[in-house]
C-alpha positions as CSV (number, residue, x, y, z in Angstrom):
1,M,56.8,89.4,71.0
2,Q,56.8,91.6,68.2
3,K,58.7,94.8,67.4
4,R,56.6,97.7,66.4
5,S,58.2,99.3,63.6
6,K,58.0,103.4,63.7
7,K,55.6,105.0,61.3
8,K,57.8,107.3,58.7
9,R,57.0,110.5,58.1
10,S,57.0,111.7,55.2
11,L,58.6,115.4,55.3
12,D,57.1,118.0,52.8
13,L,59.6,119.6,52.2
14,A,57.6,122.5,49.6
15,K,56.4,123.8,52.7
16,P,58.2,126.3,55.5
17,V,59.3,124.8,58.1
18,E,57.4,126.4,61.3
19,R,59.7,128.5,63.3
20,P,59.5,128.2,66.7
21,R,57.8,131.6,68.8
22,M,59.4,133.0,71.1
23,P,58.3,136.5,72.5
24,L,59.5,139.8,71.7
25,G,60.0,141.0,75.5
26,V,62.6,138.1,76.3
27,L,64.6,138.2,73.1
28,F,64.5,142.4,73.3
29,R,65.8,142.1,77.8
30,A,68.2,139.3,77.1
31,F,69.8,140.8,74.0
32,L,70.0,143.5,76.7
33,L,71.8,142.3,79.5
34,G,74.0,140.4,77.2
35,S,75.2,144.5,75.7
36,V,75.0,145.6,78.6
37,A,77.9,143.1,79.6
38,I,79.4,143.5,76.8
39,V,80.2,147.4,77.7
40,A,81.1,146.7,81.3
41,S,83.7,143.9,80.3
42,S,85.1,146.3,77.5
43,Y,85.2,149.2,80.0
44,A,86.8,147.0,82.8
45,L,89.4,146.1,80.2
46,Y,90.3,149.2,79.4
47,R,90.6,150.4,83.3
48,H,92.9,147.6,84.4
49,Y,95.5,148.1,81.0
50,F,94.8,152.5,79.7
51,V,94.4,153.4,83.0
52,P,97.4,154.5,85.6
53,R,96.9,153.4,89.3
54,P,97.4,155.7,92.1
55,S,100.5,155.2,93.7
56,M,100.7,153.7,97.0
57,L,104.0,154.7,98.4
58,A,103.5,157.9,100.3
59,P,101.3,157.7,102.9
60,A,98.7,159.8,103.2
61,P,98.7,163.4,104.5
62,P,97.7,163.0,108.0
63,P,94.0,164.6,108.6
64,A,93.6,168.6,109.7
65,P,93.0,168.0,113.7
66,A,89.6,169.4,114.7
67,S,88.6,172.0,117.0
68,S,86.7,170.3,119.3
69,E,89.8,168.1,119.8
70,M,92.1,169.0,122.7
71,P,95.9,168.8,122.4
72,V,97.6,165.1,124.2
73,P,100.5,166.4,126.9
74,D,104.2,165.4,127.2
75,L,104.0,162.5,129.3
76,L,107.6,162.9,130.6
77,P,108.8,161.7,134.3
78,L,109.2,165.0,136.9
79,P,111.9,165.2,138.2
80,S,111.8,164.4,141.0
81,D,114.4,166.5,143.8
């Protein structure tokens, strides 16, 4: 069994190398998606480090009673005679 020798290609350095063609729509969409991701992550980091969070120690005020609600009667035991 003989090994076949590979033919060596001679590179012509005077001829410019042809670059692969990329559709401009795909390239623009990838650039736009990357830009949106960078802006969103920058905004998230800004909010995380520089915007103060609201205090969770104080309870929220109770809601105002609606006009259709009836007050709950007090359930006190009746005095027995």
